[in-house]
Backbone bond lengths (Angstrom), bond angles and torsions (degrees), N, CA, C in turn:
res aa  C-N    CA-C-N  psi(-1)  N-CA   C-N-CA  omega(-1)  CA-C   N-CA-C  phi
1 M - - - 1.499 - - 1.496 109.68 -
2 K 1.294 116.05 134.26 1.480 118.30 -179.36 1.557 109.40 -72.14
3 Q 1.328 116.18 150.22 1.444 120.39 -175.88 1.564 109.95 -65.98
4 C 1.284 115.17 -31.26 1.538 117.12 178.37 1.592 108.22 -60.69
5 S 1.360 114.10 -41.90 1.466 117.06 176.60 1.519 110.55 -62.59
6 L 1.318 117.17 -39.67 1.439 120.33 -178.69 1.538 108.13 -63.67
7 L 1.313 114.64 -43.50 1.525 116.42 -178.93 1.523 109.74 -61.59
8 F 1.323 119.50 -41.59 1.459 123.93 -178.95 1.532 107.03 -63.71
9 I 1.306 121.00 -43.77 1.413 122.44 179.31 1.531 110.57 -65.39
10 L 1.381 118.02 -41.19 1.382 120.17 175.46 1.583 113.71 -54.99
11 C 1.321 111.11 -49.36 1.491 118.43 -179.69 1.513 106.85 -59.85
12 T 1.291 121.12 -44.55 1.446 123.34 -178.90 1.504 112.03 -57.35
13 S 1.390 113.63 -46.48 1.478 116.51 178.71 1.481 116.65 -66.86
14 L 1.384 115.68 -16.04 1.444 118.14 177.10 1.464 110.69 -73.39
15 L 1.304 121.95 -19.27 1.415 123.88 -179.76 1.510 113.88 -62.12
16 T 1.377 116.18 -21.73 1.447 121.38 175.53 1.453 106.65 -103.93
17 V 1.283 120.30 92.13 1.459 123.17 -174.88 1.517 110.23 -88.96
18 T 1.347 115.17 132.37 1.458 121.01 -179.24 1.483 108.33 -146.45
19 S 1.348 114.67 155.55 1.422 118.90 -175.18 1.544 112.74 -81.95
20 N 1.288 115.62 -10.94 1.481 122.40 -178.38 1.489 107.74 -84.17
21 I 1.287 120.59 109.66 1.465 125.20 -174.10 1.539 109.06 -60.96
22 Q 1.323 116.36 -50.56 1.433 118.15 -173.60 1.536 110.99 -68.63
23 A 1.296 118.70 -27.21 1.467 121.61 177.91 1.522 111.87 -66.66
24 Q 1.334 119.23 -19.63 1.432 122.74 -178.54 1.488 112.87 -78.23
25 Y 1.379 117.48 -17.56 1.470 121.98 -176.84 1.490 112.46 45.77
26 P 1.343 120.93 64.06 1.506 119.92 -177.46 1.585 109.74 -64.22
27 Q 1.269 114.05 148.04 1.443 118.07 177.12 1.532 110.22 -72.27
28 I 1.309 117.11 124.95 1.493 122.65 -179.09 1.462 107.61 -88.92
29 I 1.346 117.45 115.68 1.406 123.66 177.18 1.512 109.52 -118.30
30 H 1.358 118.40 126.08 1.434 119.24 -174.02 1.564 112.14 -71.73
31 S 1.329 118.24 -39.52 1.462 116.36 -175.99 1.563 107.10 -146.67
32 F 1.332 113.95 120.98 1.515 118.73 170.90 1.529 109.58 -84.83
33 S 1.274 116.76 145.30 1.464 121.39 174.72 1.494 106.82 -133.02
34 A 1.293 112.08 151.00 1.525 119.30 178.41 1.520 111.82 -61.11
35 N 1.319 119.31 -21.82 1.451 122.87 -176.92 1.443 114.97 -96.44
36 N 1.327 117.84 1.27 1.471 122.68 -173.25 1.535 113.39 -74.07
37 F 1.338 116.30 -30.98 1.428 117.89 -167.64 1.521 112.24 -126.12
38 L 1.320 114.13 158.87 1.487 121.80 179.16 1.518 109.14 -94.47
39 G 1.315 115.67 164.75 1.459 121.80 178.60 1.514 112.26 -56.95
40 N 1.318 116.72 -35.64 1.501 122.10 -178.76 1.561 108.25 -63.90
41 D 1.267 117.94 -35.59 1.458 121.17 179.30 1.508 112.62 -61.30
42 Y 1.300 113.91 -46.75 1.500 120.22 176.58 1.535 111.57 -66.52
43 T 1.326 116.98 -33.83 1.390 120.41 -178.86 1.575 110.36 -68.24
44 T 1.299 115.85 -34.92 1.457 122.70 176.49 1.494 110.47 -65.17
45 I 1.359 118.51 -42.50 1.461 121.22 -178.86 1.601 105.39 -68.21
46 Q 1.292 116.71 -43.20 1.450 117.54 -177.63 1.499 113.05 -62.01
47 E 1.349 118.91 -33.84 1.438 122.38 177.95 1.521 107.95 -65.70
48 I 1.265 117.85 -33.04 1.508 122.61 -176.55 1.513 112.68 -84.60
49 M 1.367 113.19 -45.00 1.455 118.19 -170.22 1.516 113.35 -107.86
50 G 1.342 119.52 -7.74 1.468 122.17 -171.35 1.501 117.09 -80.73
51 N 1.317 116.82 -4.10 1.472 119.38 -176.40 1.516 110.86 -63.33
52 H 1.341 117.05 129.77 1.463 120.05 -178.29 1.507 116.82 63.33
53 K 1.311 118.17 20.68 1.419 122.63 -179.01 1.553 108.84 -112.20
54 I 1.324 114.48 137.38 1.487 122.50 167.99 1.508 106.27 -111.88
55 I 1.314 115.22 112.24 1.460 121.27 -170.95 1.509 111.40 -114.48
56 A 1.374 113.93 124.51 1.452 122.54 177.24 1.546 112.69 -55.38
57 A 1.261 120.75 116.21 1.439 124.84 -174.51 1.522 111.11 -55.42
58 R 1.262 118.10 -37.72 1.460 123.10 -176.89 1.518 114.63 -57.39
59 Y 1.363 114.02 -32.10 1.479 119.64 -175.79 1.528 108.25 -122.35
60 Q 1.314 119.92 23.82 1.458 123.58 -170.53 1.567 110.48 -53.86
61 H 1.301 117.20 -46.89 1.513 118.61 -174.96 1.497 110.08 -67.67
62 Q 1.324 119.54 -44.59 1.471 121.56 -178.53 1.555 106.76 -62.88
63 I 1.296 117.92 -44.94 1.543 119.81 -178.13 1.518 107.43 -60.05
64 L 1.338 117.19 -50.88 1.472 118.25 -174.74 1.519 110.48 -61.41
65 L 1.313 120.19 -40.82 1.423 119.97 177.50 1.509 113.13 -59.85
66 A 1.331 115.60 -46.02 1.408 120.22 -178.33 1.526 110.93 -66.95
67 L 1.329 118.20 -39.70 1.462 119.76 175.84 1.507 113.73 -64.37
68 S 1.291 117.65 -28.62 1.495 121.26 -179.41 1.492 112.76 -58.38
69 Y 1.331 116.45 -23.28 1.491 121.26 -177.61 1.491 110.07 -88.64
70 F 1.335 120.46 2.46 1.459 122.76 -179.05 1.510 109.90 -128.93
71 P 1.380 113.84 69.15 1.492 118.30 -177.68 1.571 114.36 -61.46
72 E 1.352 116.82 -23.14 1.397 119.18 178.87 1.515 113.50 -69.47
73 L 1.342 117.61 -11.48 1.421 122.55 177.19 1.528 112.81 -102.58
74 K 1.306 114.61 19.90 1.460 120.92 -175.71 1.554 113.75 -55.72
75 D 1.315 113.44 -36.55 1.538 118.02 -179.49 1.470 112.65 -112.55
76 T 1.340 117.71 12.33 1.453 122.75 178.65 1.532 109.97 -74.98
77 R 1.367 118.29 140.59 1.459 122.51 -177.40 1.519 106.87 -86.77
78 I 1.317 115.84 113.11 1.503 119.71 -179.83 1.531 108.01 -133.90
79 K 1.332 117.37 132.46 1.430 123.94 173.87 1.490 108.29 -111.60
80 F 1.400 115.03 121.81 1.455 118.97 174.23 1.525 105.65 -104.47
81 R 1.324 111.91 122.41 1.497 120.03 -174.73 1.535 111.53 -127.04
82 V 1.305 115.88 147.22 1.471 121.83 178.54 1.517 108.84 -110.39
83 K 1.297 119.05 123.30 1.488 122.65 179.21 1.475 109.14 -158.61
84 Q 1.331 116.51 165.00 1.451 122.49 178.19 1.522 111.09 -75.19
85 T 1.339 117.03 117.16 1.484 124.59 176.25 1.485 109.11 -143.34
86 R 1.265 119.10 157.81 1.436 123.35 177.66 1.518 113.68 -66.70
87 T 1.394 113.26 -41.95 1.521 117.80 -178.64 1.523 107.90 -83.14
88 P 1.338 117.14 131.25 1.489 120.89 -175.99 1.583 111.05 -56.25
89 L 1.313 117.89 -39.51 1.418 121.63 179.03 1.500 108.14 -147.11
90 A 1.296 116.09 149.86 1.492 121.10 179.90 1.480 107.58 -155.58
91 S 1.351 117.21 150.15 1.481 125.98 179.52 1.533 107.65 -135.68
92 R 1.360 114.93 142.04 1.436 119.68 179.13 1.582 107.78 -164.77
93 P 1.330 115.59 156.21 1.516 116.73 165.88 1.549 108.27 -65.74
94 S 1.309 116.49 149.85 1.466 116.72 175.70 1.516 106.26 -70.58
95 W 1.340 114.35 148.96 1.495 121.47 -172.56 1.546 109.01 -60.68
96 A 1.312 115.73 -40.70 1.458 121.45 -176.92 1.538 114.48 -67.16
97 S 1.308 114.89 -24.02 1.526 118.02 -175.81 1.541 114.93 -111.72
98 A 1.323 115.70 1.97 1.499 118.99 -178.34 1.533 113.78 -57.62
99 F 1.342 114.34 -27.85 1.480 117.71 -177.14 1.545 112.89 -103.59
100 L 1.368 115.01 10.30 1.412 120.38 178.39 1.577 110.24 -87.65
101 P 1.267 115.50 165.03 1.501 119.80 174.51 1.524 109.73 -58.84
102 K 1.337 114.57 151.05 1.479 119.48 -174.28 1.530 112.74 -56.31
103 K 1.305 118.09 -36.60 1.497 123.27 -174.30 1.558 113.66 -65.51
104 I 1.305 114.99 -27.89 1.442 116.42 -179.87 1.520 114.18 -116.23
105 R 1.293 117.96 15.79 1.426 123.14 176.80 1.537 111.12 -70.65
106 R 1.282 117.66 150.15 1.469 122.26 177.38 1.564 110.15 -114.97
107 Y 1.283 115.90 152.95 1.451 119.95 -177.94 1.518 108.70 -132.67
108 V 1.281 116.25 150.89 1.531 122.60 179.15 1.553 108.00 -122.90
109 I 1.300 114.33 127.08 1.510 119.44 170.47 1.535 105.57 -111.22
110 T 1.334 116.63 120.32 1.461 119.17 -177.93 1.503 110.55 -104.60
111 I 1.262 115.81 130.01 1.488 121.30 177.83 1.537 108.11 -110.69
112 S 1.337 116.19 121.14 1.481 117.53 -176.05 1.498 111.71 -81.15
113 D 1.263 119.97 134.25 1.493 122.79 176.46 1.545 109.88 -101.99
114 S 1.386 117.58 -4.66 1.435 121.89 178.40 1.509 108.31 -158.38
115 S 1.362 113.88 143.99 1.460 116.97 -178.53 1.531 108.30 -156.01
116 M 1.302 117.47 -174.56 1.439 121.04 179.08 1.555 108.35 -65.84
117 K 1.339 115.94 157.28 1.461 121.92 -174.24 1.520 111.62 -53.43
118 L 1.267 119.41 -40.05 1.474 123.07 -173.95 1.528 110.18 -67.69
119 L 1.289 120.11 -32.47 1.442 122.54 -179.92 1.517 114.96 -94.54
120 S 1.282 116.67 -11.55 1.473 121.19 -177.86 1.533 112.65 -53.31
121 P 1.329 119.85 -39.39 1.452 118.98 -178.90 1.572 117.13 -61.63
122 I 1.358 114.10 -20.29 1.500 115.28 -179.86 1.545 113.25 -108.79
123 L 1.350 116.48 17.17 1.476 116.17 173.30 1.520 109.44 -64.07
124 L 1.312 114.82 158.80 1.507 119.45 -173.85 1.546 109.64 -60.16
125 N 1.341 119.21 -34.98 1.482 118.71 -176.41 1.519 111.94 -73.10
126 K 1.325 119.11 -6.92 1.473 122.18 177.23 1.526 111.26 -91.49
127 M 1.275 121.73 -12.49 1.446 124.24 -176.10 1.491 113.72 -88.95
128 D 1.359 118.26 162.73 1.479 118.90 172.12 1.538 104.38 -81.99
129 F 1.385 110.61 170.08 1.412 119.27 -169.27 1.562 111.38 -61.53
130 N 1.314 116.48 -39.59 1.482 119.15 -177.59 1.488 111.40 -64.65
131 A 1.385 117.06 -42.16 1.464 118.00 179.04 1.488 112.08 -68.87
132 Q 1.368 117.86 -32.81 1.445 120.28 173.95 1.531 113.14 -58.51
133 V 1.315 117.08 -44.59 1.459 121.13 176.24 1.514 109.38 -61.18
134 G 1.331 118.52 -39.39 1.475 120.68 -178.74 1.446 113.21 -64.74
135 V 1.341 118.75 -50.89 1.475 120.71 -177.45 1.540 110.16 -66.42
136 L 1.393 116.98 -36.65 1.472 116.96 176.55 1.523 108.21 -66.80
137 G 1.285 120.39 -29.80 1.430 123.13 175.27 1.505 111.06 -63.70
138 H 1.326 116.98 -38.78 1.416 122.54 175.48 1.566 111.55 -61.57
139 E 1.322 114.23 -46.47 1.496 120.63 -179.70 1.581 109.79 -63.41
140 I 1.293 116.06 -39.76 1.441 119.90 -179.98 1.558 111.25 -72.71
141 S 1.340 113.61 -28.12 1.442 116.63 171.20 1.539 114.37 -63.19
142 H 1.388 116.25 -33.23 1.391 118.06 172.01 1.554 112.50 -60.87
143 V 1.350 115.65 -40.54 1.450 116.87 178.02 1.503 111.57 -68.38
144 A 1.245 119.94 -35.36 1.448 122.79 173.81 1.509 111.29 -58.25
145 D 1.321 115.44 -43.54 1.445 120.89 175.19 1.497 115.23 -64.18
146 F 1.334 113.48 -48.50 1.483 119.29 -179.97 1.517 110.83 -60.69
147 S 1.308 115.28 -42.93 1.468 118.65 -176.43 1.508 114.04 -66.33
148 S 1.307 118.19 -15.80 1.516 120.57 175.96 1.521 113.18 -85.46
149 K 1.334 114.84 -4.57 1.496 115.74 -171.35 1.546 109.57 -110.45
150 H 1.330 116.00 151.55 1.404 124.43 168.71 1.570 111.66 -77.39
151 T 1.280 116.98 169.44 1.443 120.59 -176.46 1.571 111.01 -53.48
152 L 1.333 119.54 -43.19 1.398 123.09 177.76 1.515 111.38 -57.00
153 G 1.271 119.67 -38.45 1.486 121.53 175.39 1.422 113.95 -64.06
154 L 1.358 117.89 -37.91 1.501 121.22 177.41 1.437 110.80 -67.42
155 I 1.321 117.76 -38.57 1.486 120.53 179.75 1.541 108.06 -64.37
156 R 1.334 119.39 -38.64 1.471 122.69 179.36 1.535 109.32 -60.58
157 I 1.334 114.35 -42.96 1.475 121.13 177.23 1.488 111.50 -58.89
158 A 1.327 116.01 -48.78 1.467 119.94 -177.99 1.486 111.42 -63.30
159 I 1.337 119.35 -37.14 1.472 119.36 175.13 1.499 110.91 -72.39
160 G 1.357 119.87 -35.74 1.422 123.15 -178.52 1.501 110.96 -63.61
161 N 1.321 120.70 -24.42 1.466 122.23 -178.39 1.515 110.98 -63.08
162 F 1.294 121.33 -7.78 1.409 123.73 178.99 1.552 109.97 -92.97
163 S 1.329 117.51 -3.70 1.417 124.11 178.89 1.532 112.74 -112.10
164 S 1.338 115.00 125.96 1.455 119.38 179.47 1.511 110.73 -64.65
165 K 1.333 118.84 -40.55 1.434 122.20 -179.36 1.562 109.92 -64.36
166 F 1.322 115.14 -38.42 1.476 117.08 177.42 1.475 112.47 -65.34
167 L 1.326 116.22 -40.84 1.492 121.51 -176.70 1.550 108.17 -70.72
168 D 1.358 119.17 -31.00 1.395 118.41 175.40 1.539 112.34 -60.80
169 K 1.297 114.77 -49.03 1.495 122.67 -179.67 1.519 109.38 -65.86
170 F 1.339 117.13 -41.56 1.456 123.43 -175.99 1.519 113.06 -61.81
171 E 1.372 116.94 -49.73 1.430 123.04 -178.15 1.560 111.82 -72.90
172 F 1.349 116.82 -35.48 1.399 121.21 178.49 1.578 108.64 -64.73
173 K 1.385 114.25 -43.70 1.416 118.95 -179.63 1.569 108.08 -61.99
174 T 1.339 117.54 -40.78 1.479 120.21 -177.82 1.518 110.67 -65.93
175 D 1.305 119.26 -36.57 1.434 121.22 171.78 1.543 111.57 -63.00
176 S 1.311 118.00 -37.87 1.499 123.31 176.01 1.495 111.50 -58.63
177 I 1.432 115.80 -43.57 1.413 119.54 179.76 1.553 108.74 -64.49
178 C 1.283 119.66 -42.75 1.411 121.68 -179.17 1.530 113.70 -61.49
179 V 1.330 116.66 -42.86 1.451 121.40 178.73 1.581 109.34 -66.96
180 A 1.304 113.69 -41.36 1.469 118.31 179.99 1.529 114.09 -63.02
181 H 1.324 115.79 -25.35 1.490 119.30 179.06 1.537 111.70 -85.46
182 G 1.300 119.41 -3.80 1.465 121.83 175.85 1.505 115.02 106.03
183 L 1.299 119.97 6.33 1.475 122.23 -179.86 1.570 110.73 -102.05
184 G 1.304 115.89 31.33 1.466 119.65 -177.39 1.530 112.48 -59.94
185 Y 1.348 116.61 -48.22 1.429 119.33 -175.90 1.512 112.82 -68.75
186 Q 1.314 115.82 -27.52 1.503 119.56 176.95 1.496 108.10 -75.11
187 L 1.340 118.33 -42.27 1.436 118.78 176.18 1.512 113.18 -60.72
188 L 1.377 114.21 -38.62 1.455 121.33 177.39 1.463 110.45 -58.36
189 S 1.341 116.86 -42.13 1.503 124.20 178.93 1.528 109.34 -58.79
190 W 1.336 115.44 -44.93 1.474 120.15 -179.71 1.455 112.49 -67.64
191 S 1.350 116.92 -40.71 1.503 124.48 -174.73 1.574 106.39 -66.34
192 K 1.254 116.55 -42.47 1.475 120.12 175.92 1.543 113.06 -62.80
193 F 1.286 114.66 -44.81 1.458 124.88 -175.71 1.580 108.92 -60.00
194 V 1.360 118.45 -46.08 1.393 120.98 -178.44 1.520 112.37 -69.66
195 R 1.297 117.04 -40.51 1.491 120.06 178.39 1.495 113.39 -68.69
196 Q 1.275 116.25 -32.00 1.505 121.55 174.52 1.481 109.57 -65.70
197 K 1.290 121.12 -44.90 1.392 127.14 -173.89 1.558 108.78 -68.94
198 F 1.371 117.16 -39.21 1.503 119.37 -179.87 1.490 113.61 -98.41
199 H 1.369 118.56 0.01 1.445 121.55 -179.55 1.537 109.85 53.30
200 K 1.348 116.70 44.97 1.438 121.40 178.34 1.519 113.16 -125.67
201 K 1.266 119.25 154.76 1.426 123.14 173.81 1.466 111.30 -78.87
202 N 1.333 117.16 -41.27 1.466 124.08 -179.18 1.558 111.10 -118.88
203 Y 1.309 115.02 151.79 1.474 122.80 -177.25 1.502 107.39 -120.07
204 D 1.315 115.04 119.63 1.504 120.18 -175.56 1.505 111.59 -95.48
205 G 1.316 120.75 -0.02 1.415 119.42 -175.53 1.554 112.39 96.70
206 A 1.369 110.90 172.74 1.503 117.12 -169.50 1.557 109.37 -69.37
207 D 1.309 118.80 -26.56 1.448 119.09 -174.91 1.497 115.03 -78.02
208 N 1.319 119.54 -14.96 1.431 122.08 -175.84 1.519 111.00 -131.58
209 I 1.281 117.69 36.26 1.493 119.78 -166.84 1.547 111.09 -71.41
210 E 1.307 116.71 -23.54 1.461 117.05 -174.67 1.531 114.51 -96.37
211 E 1.333 116.82 -2.75 1.413 121.44 -179.39 1.560 110.07 -100.55
212 P 1.346 119.62 142.22 1.471 121.23 175.62 1.506 110.42 -68.84
213 M 1.280 117.15 143.48 1.503 123.26 -177.41 1.470 111.04 -133.18
214 Q 1.351 113.32 131.27 1.488 120.34 179.98 1.572 110.29 -100.44
215 R 1.400 112.84 -20.71 1.494 113.54 -179.17 1.485 109.84 -80.61
216 E 1.371 116.35 166.34 1.461 120.23 179.03 1.524 108.49 -112.38
217 R 1.335 113.32 87.92 1.533 116.59 -178.89 1.560 108.63 -77.27
218 Y 1.367 118.48 -51.68 1.404 122.29 174.01 1.568 105.80 -100.25
219 M 1.336 117.12 136.97 1.469 118.20 -178.67 1.491 114.80 -53.18
220 N 1.286 118.47 130.08 1.453 119.96 174.63 1.521 107.68 -81.16
221 P 1.332 116.11 164.57 1.495 118.11 -175.72 1.462 116.85 -50.66
222 A 1.356 116.09 -41.14 1.445 120.97 -176.43 1.531 111.05 -62.47
223 T 1.353 116.13 -39.72 1.451 122.34 179.77 1.551 109.63 -67.98
224 I 1.357 116.75 -41.47 1.461 118.44 -179.02 1.558 109.20 -65.02
225 Q 1.360 113.38 -44.49 1.514 116.61 179.08 1.514 109.54 -60.03
226 H 1.320 118.50 -41.81 1.461 118.33 -179.75 1.498 111.36 -61.35
227 R 1.374 119.10 -41.72 1.459 121.44 175.20 1.518 112.84 -61.58
228 I 1.319 116.58 -41.22 1.438 119.02 178.64 1.525 110.28 -61.48
229 N 1.303 117.23 -41.67 1.480 121.75 -175.43 1.527 111.70 -70.85
230 N 1.320 116.95 -17.92 1.453 119.48 -173.94 1.547 114.10 -113.23
231 L 1.314 116.85 -9.25 1.483 120.73 178.59 1.557 110.44 -86.77
232 I 1.317 115.28 134.29 1.460 120.34 -173.69 1.549 111.41 -63.06
233 I 1.311 115.95 -29.77 1.470 117.71 -174.92 1.474 113.31 -68.80
234 Y 1.343 116.80 -17.64 1.432 121.26 -179.56 1.584 113.53 -91.02
235 Q 1.349 114.21 -7.19 1.411 118.64 -173.70 1.528 109.92 -78.05
236 K 1.319 117.82 154.62 1.456 123.17 -173.28 1.527 111.47 -60.87
237 L 1.260 118.16 -29.54 1.445 122.83 -177.70 1.550 110.75 -57.81
238 L 1.298 116.38 -36.06 1.502 122.66 -176.50 1.481 111.86 -99.43
239 M 1.360 118.66 9.34 1.420 122.61 175.45 1.531 112.61 -104.05
240 L 1.331 115.40 14.37 1.413 120.67 -179.16 1.586 110.86 -75.98
241 K 1.323 113.05 162.05 1.436 120.79 -174.08 1.526 109.10 -67.09
242 Y 1.321 120.49 140.63 1.424 128.16 173.91 1.543 109.19 -93.93
243 D 1.329 114.98 147.37 1.439 118.67 167.01 1.512 108.51 -84.72
244 P 1.371 119.24 119.09 1.464 120.29 -174.79 1.480 112.24 -58.97
245 V 1.415 119.53 -28.20 1.377 118.69 178.66 1.525 111.46 -80.20
246 N 1.286 119.21 -34.62 1.429 122.23 178.30 1.539 108.55 -125.44
247 P 1.414 117.00 76.90 1.431 120.16 -169.70 1.535 120.56 -57.87
248 H 1.354 112.92 -16.67 1.445 117.92 -179.79 1.511 112.76 -97.25
249 D 1.341 117.42 2.56 1.440 123.49 171.54 1.477 113.11 -95.20
250 K 1.311 118.08 105.70 1.439 122.69 -172.78 1.579 107.92 -89.30
251 T 1.358 115.91 140.51 1.396 119.59 177.72 1.541 112.56 -108.12
């Protein structure tokens, strides 16, 4: 099956939005490429997922592909911005809306276009297309997690950022969300990319890049592959072709 057809099928399945991730049967694609899809394909995703979204034009296609795996965020307000920051990517609720009800809360995903020399090799513009979709999927997974929490839960996360143990669990859980949504191979591409650039087994994030780390804060490639091998959505049974008219009838 051509990937363009897969994308159309994915978009069709998004019309039936449900909170049960496995019930959505996301299309599992091993490797996204900038040349796989036509402009009309991205337009279709934007029509479904673009409501209340401000999307950085430079990475529009990668963002739309990653968003398409999170149908529960269809109406969530998210701003994707590109600016100079030390951290290559970051996600948070907007300060003005952190205390608002979940349905009208706004989120900001910041993509750095310039950083310190040590972090420059892992900026988004240095990755291949597939890894870009993977790490953007990780950031959108943060939004999916944030959007499920009341204000008190967000405050707990903000306080927890001062704890290394909390951050280990927090980022590992975020990777788990990303893999569970069907972007496991893309996250795997990003995980390999970062470790190859830094010649490390584990990646501790931008704040501790120069120190050796034994803990697994962000899933290493072996862990991601293990998750892929054991999650039902990645099994061949659920990778069968959908009927575009009846997307839940598998042939």
